[in-house]
C-alpha positions as CSV (number, residue, x, y, z in Angstrom):
1,M,0.0,0.0,0.0
2,P,1.4,3.4,-0.9
3,S,2.4,5.8,1.8
4,F,3.0,9.6,2.1
5,N,6.6,10.5,1.2
6,V,6.0,14.2,2.2
7,P,5.5,15.4,5.7
8,V,1.9,14.9,6.9
9,S,2.2,18.2,8.8
10,L,2.7,20.0,5.4
11,L,-0.3,18.2,3.9
12,N,-2.5,19.3,6.9
13,Q,-1.2,22.9,6.4
14,Y,-2.0,22.7,2.7
15,A,-5.6,21.5,3.5
16,E,-6.1,24.4,6.0
17,H,-4.9,26.8,3.3
18,I,-7.5,25.5,0.9
19,K,-10.3,25.6,3.5
20,A,-9.3,29.2,4.5
21,D,-9.6,30.2,0.9
22,Y,-13.1,28.7,0.7
23,I,-14.2,30.7,3.8
24,K,-12.6,33.8,2.3
25,W,-14.5,33.3,-0.9
26,W,-17.8,33.4,0.9
27,G,-17.0,36.9,2.3
28,A,-19.7,38.5,4.4
29,K,-22.1,35.6,3.7
30,A,-19.8,33.2,5.7
31,S,-21.7,34.1,8.9
32,Q,-25.1,33.0,7.5
33,P,-26.4,29.6,8.9
34,H,-26.8,27.8,5.6
35,V,-23.3,28.9,4.5
36,Q,-21.8,27.8,7.9
37,E,-23.3,24.4,7.2
38,M,-21.6,24.2,3.8
39,I,-18.3,25.4,5.2
40,A,-18.5,22.7,7.9
41,E,-19.2,20.0,5.2
42,F,-16.3,21.1,3.0
43,D,-13.2,19.0,3.6
44,I,-9.9,18.0,1.9
45,E,-8.5,14.5,1.9
46,F,-5.3,13.0,0.6
47,Q,-5.1,9.7,-1.3
48,P,-1.5,8.4,-1.6
49,G,-0.3,6.7,-4.7
50,S,3.1,5.4,-5.7
51,T,3.8,8.5,-7.9
52,Y,1.3,11.2,-6.8
53,I,-0.8,12.1,-3.8
54,K,-4.3,12.9,-5.0
55,V,-5.8,15.9,-3.2
56,V,-9.6,15.5,-3.2
57,K,-12.5,17.8,-2.1
58,T,-15.1,15.9,-0.1
59,K,-18.5,16.7,1.3
60,K,-19.8,14.6,4.1
61,G,-17.0,12.1,3.4
62,V,-17.9,11.7,-0.3
63,V,-15.4,12.7,-2.9
64,E,-16.7,15.5,-5.1
65,S,-13.7,16.4,-7.2
66,V,-9.9,16.3,-7.5
67,H,-8.3,19.5,-6.3
68,S,-4.7,18.9,-7.2
69,F,-1.8,16.3,-7.2
70,I,1.4,16.4,-5.1
71,C,4.4,14.4,-6.4
72,N,5.1,11.6,-3.9
73,K,8.5,10.8,-5.3
74,D,11.1,12.5,-7.6
75,G,10.5,12.1,-11.3
76,K,9.8,14.7,-14.0
77,F,9.1,17.0,-11.0
78,P,10.7,16.9,-7.5
79,K,8.9,15.2,-4.6
80,G,6.5,17.8,-3.1
81,A,5.7,19.6,-6.3
82,I,2.1,20.6,-6.5
83,L,0.4,20.0,-9.9
84,K,-2.9,21.0,-11.4
85,A,-5.4,18.2,-11.9
86,A,-5.9,17.4,-15.6
87,S,-8.5,14.7,-14.9
88,F,-9.8,12.7,-11.9
89,K,-6.9,10.2,-12.4
90,A,-4.0,12.3,-13.6
91,P,-2.2,15.6,-13.1
92,A,-1.3,18.2,-15.8
93,T,2.4,17.7,-16.3
94,N,3.2,20.8,-18.3
95,F,4.6,22.7,-15.3
96,L,4.4,22.7,-11.5
97,R,2.2,25.2,-9.7
98,A,3.9,25.4,-6.3
99,Y,5.9,23.4,-3.7
100,I,4.4,21.7,-0.7
101,E,7.6,22.5,1.3
102,K,7.3,26.3,0.5
103,P,3.9,27.6,1.6
104,E,4.9,31.1,0.3
105,T,4.5,29.6,-3.2
106,W,0.8,28.8,-2.6
107,S,-0.4,32.4,-2.6
108,G,-2.1,33.2,-5.8
109,R,-1.4,29.7,-7.1
110,V,-3.6,27.5,-4.8
111,A,-7.3,28.3,-4.3
112,W,-10.2,26.3,-3.0
113,T,-11.2,25.7,-6.6
114,G,-7.8,24.1,-7.5
115,T,-4.4,25.3,-8.6
116,H,-3.7,28.0,-11.2
């Protein structure tokens, strides 16, 4: 079974960054009860694979979409490179979007909707 080859603490920080962007997107509406319920249901999970860690958005534990991929080992991109999702099963491999080890690279590149 594949394991995480990047620090879990960084994955958790990445998930919190995505969730914070989701709350920010709601703006003033974030305090409304029905929006609070949607925010509470929004979650990020990580599915490790041999080459990539799939980052998925879930609602009530059900996968809704793929957010991004993180390289789980060195290859075309270094371990920890954050890639845009091209499909549910594969990343876009034209260029990396950010690095998991460098949270300062996430700003403007990683949003709740995916990577840019």
